[in-house]
Each structure stands twice: as C-alpha cells, then as structure tokens.
PADO-708631 format. One line per field, with one value per residue (C-alpha): residue number from 1; residue in one letter; y, z, x. Coordinates in Angstrom, 1 decimal. Layout:
N
resi: (NUM, ...) $
resn: (A, ...) $
Y: (Y, ...) $
Z: (Z, ...) $
X: (X, ...) $
//
This chain:
340
resi: (1, 2, 3, 4, 5, 6, 7, 8, 9, 10, 11, 12, 13, 14, 15, 16, 17, 18, 19, 20, 21, 22, 23, 24, 25, 26, 27, 28, 29, 30, 31, 32, 33, 34, 35, 36, 37, 38, 39, 40, 41, 42, 43, 44, 45, 46, 47, 48, 49, 50, 51, 52, 53, 54, 55, 56, 57, 58, 59, 60, 61, 62, 63, 64, 65, 66, 67, 68, 69, 70, 71, 72, 73, 74, 75, 76, 77, 78, 79, 80, 81, 82, 83, 84, 85, 86, 87, 88, 89, 90, 91, 92, 93, 94, 95, 96, 97, 98, 99, 100, 101, 102, 103, 104, 105, 106, 107, 108, 109, 110, 111, 112, 113, 114, 115, 116, 117, 118, 119, 120, 121, 122, 123, 124, 125, 126, 127, 128, 129, 130, 131, 132, 133, 134, 135, 136, 137, 138, 139, 140, 141, 142, 143, 144, 145, 146, 147, 148, 149, 150, 151, 152, 153, 154, 155, 156, 157, 158, 159, 160, 161, 162, 163, 164, 165, 166, 167, 168, 169, 170, 171, 172, 173, 174, 175, 176, 177, 178, 179, 180, 181, 182, 183, 184, 185, 186, 187, 188, 189, 190, 191, 192, 193, 194, 195, 196, 197, 198, 199, 200, 201, 202, 203, 204, 205, 206, 207, 208, 209, 210, 211, 212, 213, 214, 215, 216, 217, 218, 219, 220, 221, 222, 223, 224, 225, 226, 227, 228, 229, 230, 231, 232, 233, 234, 235, 236, 237, 238, 239, 240, 241, 242, 243, 244, 245, 246, 247, 248, 249, 250, 251, 252, 253, 254, 255, 256, 257, 258, 259, 260, 261, 262, 263, 264, 265, 266, 267, 268, 269, 270, 271, 272, 273, 274, 275, 276, 277, 278, 279, 280, 281, 282, 283, 284, 285, 286, 287, 288, 289, 290, 291, 292, 293, 294, 295, 296, 297, 298, 299, 300, 301, 302, 303, 304, 305, 306, 307, 308, 309, 310, 311, 312, 313, 314, 315, 316, 317, 318, 319, 320, 321, 322, 323, 324, 325, 326, 327, 328, 329, 330, 331, 332, 333, 334, 335, 336, 337, 338, 339, 340) $
resn: (X, X, X, X, X, X, X, X, X, X, X, X, X, X, X, X, X, X, X, X, X, X, X, X, X, X, X, X, X, X, X, X, X, X, X, X, X, X, X, X, X, X, X, X, X, X, X, X, X, X, X, X, X, X, X, X, X, X, X, X, X, X, X, X, X, X, X, X, X, X, X, X, X, X, X, X, X, X, X, X, X, X, X, X, X, X, X, X, X, X, X, X, X, X, X, X, X, X, X, X, X, X, X, X, X, X, X, X, X, X, X, X, X, X, X, X, X, X, X, X, X, X, X, X, X, X, X, X, X, X, X, X, X, X, X, X, X, X, X, X, X, X, X, X, X, X, X, X, X, X, X, X, X, X, X, X, X, X, X, X, X, X, X, X, X, X, X, X, X, X, X, X, X, X, X, X, X, X, X, X, X, X, X, X, X, X, X, X, X, X, X, X, X, X, X, X, X, X, X, X, X, X, X, X, X, X, X, X, X, X, X, X, X, X, X, X, X, X, X, X, X, X, X, X, X, X, X, X, X, X, X, X, X, X, X, X, X, X, X, X, X, X, X, X, X, X, X, X, X, X, X, X, X, X, X, X, X, X, X, X, X, X, X, X, X, X, X, X, X, X, X, X, X, X, X, X, X, X, X, X, X, X, X, X, X, X, X, X, X, X, X, X, X, X, X, X, X, X, X, X, X, X, X, X, X, X, X, X, X, X, X, X, X, X, X, X, X, X, X, X, X, X, X, X, X, X, X, X, X, X, X, X, X, X, X, X, X, X, X, X) $
Y: (98.7, 101.7, 104.6, 107.6, 107.7, 111.1, 109.2, 106.6, 109.2, 111.1, 107.8, 106.9, 110.0, 109.2, 111.8, 111.4, 111.2, 111.1, 111.8, 112.1, 111.2, 107.9, 105.3, 101.9, 99.1, 96.5, 95.4, 93.0, 92.1, 94.0, 91.1, 90.1, 93.8, 95.3, 98.6, 99.9, 98.0, 99.3, 97.3, 97.8, 97.6, 96.7, 94.0, 94.6, 90.8, 92.3, 95.4, 93.9, 93.8, 97.3, 98.8, 96.0, 96.4, 97.2, 98.5, 102.1, 103.0, 101.5, 102.0, 102.6, 104.5, 108.0, 106.3, 104.2, 106.7, 107.9, 104.4, 104.0, 103.9, 104.5, 107.1, 106.6, 106.9, 107.5, 106.7, 105.8, 102.1, 100.7, 97.3, 99.0, 101.2, 98.6, 97.1, 100.2, 100.0, 96.7, 97.6, 100.5, 97.8, 95.0, 96.8, 94.5, 93.0, 94.6, 92.1, 91.7, 91.0, 87.7, 84.6, 81.3, 79.3, 76.1, 77.8, 75.7, 78.4, 78.1, 80.4, 81.4, 82.8, 86.7, 87.5, 91.4, 92.2, 93.5, 89.9, 87.9, 84.0, 81.4, 78.0, 75.1, 77.2, 76.0, 78.6, 77.0, 77.9, 81.5, 82.6, 86.2, 87.6, 91.1, 93.8, 93.5, 89.9, 87.9, 84.0, 81.7, 78.4, 75.2, 77.2, 75.8, 78.0, 76.1, 77.6, 80.7, 82.0, 85.8, 86.9, 90.7, 93.3, 93.3, 90.0, 87.3, 83.7, 81.8, 78.4, 75.6, 77.3, 75.5, 77.8, 75.7, 76.7, 79.9, 81.3, 85.2, 86.3, 90.2, 92.9, 92.8, 89.3, 87.1, 83.4, 81.7, 78.3, 75.2, 77.1, 75.5, 77.8, 76.3, 72.7, 70.6, 71.0, 68.1, 67.5, 63.9, 62.0, 58.8, 56.4, 52.9, 53.3, 54.1, 57.7, 60.0, 62.6, 65.7, 68.2, 71.5, 73.9, 77.5, 79.2, 81.1, 85.0, 86.6, 90.3, 92.6, 92.8, 89.1, 87.0, 83.5, 81.4, 78.4, 75.1, 76.4, 75.6, 77.5, 75.4, 76.1, 76.7, 74.0, 76.0, 80.0, 81.0, 80.7, 84.6, 86.1, 89.7, 92.8, 93.0, 89.2, 87.5, 83.9, 82.1, 78.7, 75.5, 76.9, 75.0, 77.2, 74.8, 75.3, 78.3, 79.8, 83.9, 85.9, 89.5, 92.3, 92.5, 89.6, 87.7, 84.1, 82.2, 79.0, 75.5, 77.2, 75.2, 76.6, 74.6, 74.6, 77.5, 79.4, 83.3, 85.3, 89.1, 91.7, 92.8, 89.4, 87.6, 83.9, 82.3, 79.1, 75.8, 76.9, 75.0, 76.6, 74.7, 74.8, 76.8, 79.4, 83.3, 85.0, 89.0, 91.8, 92.5, 88.8, 87.5, 84.0, 83.0, 80.0, 76.5, 77.4, 74.8, 77.4, 75.2, 77.8, 81.3, 84.2, 87.3, 89.8, 91.2, 90.5, 87.9, 84.1, 81.4, 77.6, 74.4, 74.5, 75.4, 72.7, 71.8, 69.8, 66.0, 64.9, 68.3, 67.4, 64.1, 65.2, 68.0, 65.4, 63.5, 66.1, 67.0, 63.4, 63.7, 67.1, 65.4, 63.1, 66.4, 68.0, 65.5, 65.6, 68.9, 69.1, 66.2, 68.0, 71.4, 69.2, 67.6, 71.1, 72.5, 69.7, 70.5, 73.9) $
Z: (-191.0, -190.4, -187.9, -186.8, -182.9, -182.9, -183.6, -181.0, -178.2, -179.0, -178.7, -175.5, -174.0, -173.8, -173.6, -176.8, -176.5, -180.3, -183.8, -183.9, -187.7, -187.2, -188.6, -186.9, -188.2, -185.2, -181.6, -180.4, -177.0, -176.2, -176.9, -180.9, -181.6, -185.0, -186.5, -187.1, -183.9, -180.8, -177.7, -174.0, -170.3, -167.5, -165.7, -164.0, -165.2, -168.4, -167.7, -168.9, -172.4, -172.9, -173.6, -176.3, -178.1, -181.8, -181.5, -182.8, -179.5, -176.3, -173.8, -170.4, -167.0, -166.4, -164.0, -167.3, -169.5, -169.2, -169.8, -173.2, -176.3, -178.6, -178.6, -175.5, -174.7, -171.4, -169.1, -166.0, -166.8, -169.5, -169.8, -169.6, -172.4, -174.5, -174.6, -175.8, -178.5, -179.7, -180.1, -182.4, -184.7, -184.3, -184.0, -183.6, -186.6, -187.6, -187.1, -190.3, -189.1, -190.5, -189.6, -191.7, -193.4, -191.4, -187.8, -186.2, -184.5, -182.8, -184.2, -180.3, -179.9, -180.2, -182.1, -182.9, -186.4, -185.8, -184.1, -186.2, -186.1, -187.6, -189.2, -187.2, -184.1, -182.3, -180.6, -178.6, -177.3, -176.0, -175.7, -176.4, -178.4, -177.8, -180.7, -181.8, -180.1, -182.3, -181.7, -183.5, -185.1, -183.4, -180.3, -178.5, -176.9, -174.8, -173.9, -172.0, -172.3, -172.4, -173.8, -173.6, -176.3, -178.2, -176.4, -178.4, -177.8, -179.7, -181.3, -179.6, -176.8, -174.7, -172.8, -170.9, -170.0, -168.2, -167.9, -167.9, -169.7, -169.8, -171.8, -173.4, -172.4, -174.0, -173.8, -175.2, -177.5, -175.5, -172.9, -170.5, -168.5, -166.7, -166.6, -163.6, -160.6, -158.7, -156.5, -155.3, -152.3, -150.8, -150.5, -148.8, -151.0, -154.2, -155.7, -156.1, -158.4, -156.7, -158.9, -159.6, -160.1, -160.0, -162.8, -163.5, -163.9, -165.9, -165.4, -167.8, -169.2, -167.9, -170.2, -169.3, -171.1, -173.3, -171.9, -168.5, -166.4, -164.9, -162.9, -162.1, -158.9, -156.8, -155.1, -155.6, -158.8, -159.7, -159.7, -162.0, -161.1, -163.6, -164.8, -163.6, -165.8, -165.7, -167.6, -169.4, -168.1, -164.6, -162.7, -160.8, -159.4, -158.0, -156.1, -156.3, -155.8, -157.7, -156.7, -159.5, -161.0, -159.7, -161.9, -161.9, -163.6, -165.5, -163.9, -160.7, -159.1, -156.9, -155.2, -154.5, -152.2, -151.7, -152.0, -153.5, -153.1, -155.2, -156.6, -155.6, -157.8, -157.5, -158.9, -161.5, -160.3, -157.0, -155.3, -153.0, -151.0, -150.5, -148.3, -147.7, -147.9, -149.3, -148.5, -151.2, -152.4, -151.4, -153.6, -153.8, -155.2, -157.8, -156.5, -153.2, -151.5, -149.3, -147.1, -144.3, -145.1, -145.4, -143.7, -144.0, -147.3, -148.2, -150.0, -149.0, -150.3, -149.8, -151.2, -151.5, -154.7, -157.1, -155.5, -156.4, -155.7, -153.2, -151.2, -151.5, -150.2, -147.3, -146.7, -146.9, -144.3, -141.7, -142.1, -141.6, -138.1, -137.2, -135.4, -133.5, -132.5, -131.5, -129.2, -127.5, -127.2, -125.4, -123.1, -122.1, -121.4, -119.0, -117.2, -116.9, -115.5, -112.9, -111.7, -111.1) $
X: (18.6, 21.3, 21.0, 23.0, 24.7, 22.8, 19.5, 20.1, 21.2, 17.9, 16.0, 17.3, 18.1, 21.7, 24.5, 26.6, 30.4, 31.3, 30.6, 26.8, 26.9, 28.6, 26.2, 25.9, 24.0, 23.3, 24.4, 26.9, 28.7, 32.0, 34.4, 32.4, 31.5, 33.4, 33.2, 29.5, 27.9, 27.1, 27.9, 27.1, 28.5, 26.4, 28.3, 31.4, 32.5, 32.7, 34.7, 38.0, 36.6, 36.1, 39.2, 39.6, 36.3, 36.2, 32.5, 31.7, 30.0, 29.4, 26.3, 28.1, 27.7, 29.3, 31.8, 33.4, 33.4, 37.2, 38.3, 36.2, 38.2, 35.2, 32.4, 30.2, 26.3, 26.3, 23.3, 22.2, 21.0, 23.1, 21.1, 17.7, 18.9, 20.4, 16.8, 15.5, 18.2, 17.6, 13.8, 15.1, 16.9, 14.5, 10.8, 7.8, 6.3, 2.7, -0.2, -2.1, -5.5, -7.5, -8.3, -6.6, -8.8, -7.8, -8.8, -11.6, -13.7, -17.0, -19.9, -20.6, -17.1, -16.4, -13.5, -12.7, -12.2, -8.2, -7.4, -4.7, -5.6, -3.2, -3.2, -4.7, -5.9, -8.9, -11.1, -14.2, -17.6, -18.4, -14.3, -13.7, -10.5, -10.0, -8.9, -5.1, -4.6, -2.4, -3.3, -0.6, -0.6, -1.5, -3.1, -6.0, -8.5, -11.0, -14.6, -15.7, -12.0, -11.2, -8.3, -7.4, -6.6, -2.6, -1.9, 0.1, -0.2, 3.0, 2.2, 0.9, -0.3, -3.4, -5.8, -8.1, -11.6, -12.9, -9.3, -9.0, -6.0, -5.6, -3.9, -0.3, 0.2, 3.0, 2.3, 5.5, 5.3, 3.8, 2.6, -0.4, -2.8, -5.7, -4.5, -5.8, -3.9, -2.3, -5.3, -5.7, -7.2, -5.9, -8.8, -7.5, -4.5, -5.9, -5.8, -9.1, -8.8, -10.4, -12.1, -10.4, -13.1, -11.3, -9.5, -6.6, -6.4, -3.3, -3.5, -2.1, 1.8, 2.4, 5.0, 5.3, 8.4, 8.2, 6.9, 5.4, 2.4, 0.1, -2.5, -6.0, -7.2, -8.8, -11.7, -9.9, -8.3, -4.8, -3.8, -0.8, -0.8, 0.4, 3.9, 4.9, 7.4, 8.0, 10.7, 10.7, 9.4, 8.3, 5.6, 2.8, 0.5, -3.2, -4.3, -0.9, -1.1, 2.0, 2.1, 2.9, 6.0, 7.7, 10.1, 10.9, 13.7, 13.4, 12.9, 11.4, 8.6, 5.9, 3.9, -0.2, -1.6, 1.6, 1.4, 4.3, 4.4, 5.2, 8.7, 10.3, 12.9, 13.3, 16.2, 16.1, 15.5, 14.1, 11.8, 9.2, 6.7, 3.1, 0.9, 3.7, 3.7, 6.7, 6.4, 7.3, 10.8, 12.2, 15.1, 15.7, 19.1, 18.8, 18.7, 17.0, 14.7, 12.0, 10.3, 8.8, 7.2, 9.5, 8.1, 10.8, 12.3, 15.9, 17.8, 17.6, 19.7, 19.8, 21.6, 25.9, 27.3, 29.0, 32.5, 35.3, 34.2, 36.5, 35.9, 31.9, 32.3, 34.2, 31.5, 28.6, 30.5, 30.7, 27.0, 26.0, 27.7, 26.0, 23.2, 25.4, 27.7, 25.0, 23.4, 27.1, 26.9, 23.6, 24.7, 28.2, 26.1, 23.6, 26.7, 28.4, 24.9, 24.8, 28.3, 27.4) $
//
C-alpha cells in the first residue's frame, strides 16, 4: 500500500511540514527507516536517532520540529498517532461469515448469521454468539456462555461455562476464561477442593494476551471492567475485580479477592497479594510485590533492580544485619532515656 503524506496528515489530524504529495509505503523505527517510510519519536531515549534518520517523514511533537531533518507530521501525541497510521497501512481484515464443516456446535446454541467460526471449534449447549464475532480454529466454548458483538477469539481459546463476554473483546491464543479458582481447604493434612460457583464477567473493549488465565469466582464473580488491557501470561485469580481502563503487563499475578481500581498501570512480573484494595490511578512499577492495600493514588515500587553481583552480595549482607542494628538502636534509645 502507498499513501501520500497529505492523506496521512488528513487522516490523523497532523500539521504537515513537507511535500503533501510525497508517497510512503510503510513504517519503521527512526534508526532503521529508509526513504519511503514513516517513523515516529515519542521516547526521549531515541532522540539521538532523529538527526540521522533516513525516513521520508517523522511523527513528532512541535518541540522536536526544529531538529527534524526530513518532513514532519506534528502532533500532540506521536505514539497515539503512530497507532492510527499503523491501522491506515494495515487495516483489519474483514470477516467472512460462516461455519467451518469441522466445527461441533450444539443444536441449542444461538449463533448469529454474521458470525465466523473456524475449524475444530466446539460450542456447547445454550451458548450465545452475537453478531460479527470471529471464533478462530480450535476454540472451545462451554455451556451457557454469552459472547457479544464484534468480539474475536484467537486459536485455542477456552471459555468455560456460564462466562459472560462483552462487545469488541479480544482474547489472544491460549487464553482461558472461567477455569476454577485455587480454592482448597486443608482436612487433616489433605487438600479438599472447594467448588467454584461464581463466573467471569468481561465487559466491552477488553483485550487479554496470549496464555493468560482468568479464574472464575468462588462465590461472587471475577469482573474485568470495560477497556482493561491485559498482557501475555497474566494470572487473575478468583473474585478479583479490575476497574475500567487499567493495564496489566506480562507475567503479573493478582491473587484472589483483590480489587484494582480504574486507570491503574501494573508493571510486568508484579505480584499482588490477595484480599487487597488498590484505588484508582495507581502505577505499580515492574517486578513489584504488593502485600498491602494501596489507598492513595501514585507510583509504587518494590524490589531492587539487577546490579553487579559483588555489590548485590554486599547489599544482601547488610540487609541481613538490619534487624540486629534495629534492636541495638532501640536498646541505645532506652538507655539514653533512662539516663535523662
């Protein structure tokens, strides 16, 4: 596909500095772009590549315009604009309604005529699939599931019984929604399974990354509110409630019965304990361990970043002595108080 810079500027509402008839055919990073490609600058870390770029045009802010050696598409948010330009070059493919002959569908399921169902899909009793939804190959949809309009399930997604999924939801390959939560009780040294009788509710415009698991509720439901974005290999335990437009990065885990507010950002490899409450507008940086509720919006971190091994060993040695030092300080304070 080839598009002129003028058409791109009109499409994204950018202020064009350059020839509107310049033709481009794709996108690339600042450091790898060649003539005929568009790039963008949104992270200061890559500013050093701007002056050397060979791109035909760069999506930038007004502050960086003077340093741009090529045509510029000036916008307030280059990264968001870049996303729009990507869609311009790579529009979504149009679904072709129909049911693959290898699909196994219960006679009691309700499937809208505009739905696309791929090879080896299984849809069980009383499930409902609404208009424009695409069920890719190998997906399993258990009984009494409802899936809204224009939702997409990529290959090998599993949706367990009685789950409710909204409109325009994206479930990437290998996602499991509605598996049993980790409910067990100890009976004289042996574990007894606790039936998980809640379900999962996924609201509109949610996206869940590959191989992530969303457990069903034990009594109440697990709820993922509208606009939530969840990365790959994330574990959401039973009875968790995630507020609207929160984003959770890869390999994070949220333990049972925790509530996360709206507009939060959870960094990758973070571990959030159970029965906690995190208010709206909280940012938790990557590799953090959250063991207590967070009641005030802000940025929270834990853990020590990787450092040179010898220095790390010295730090650990000092950490081990902190308790002893603390006790000595308390004893000294008591002695000073007695002398007064």
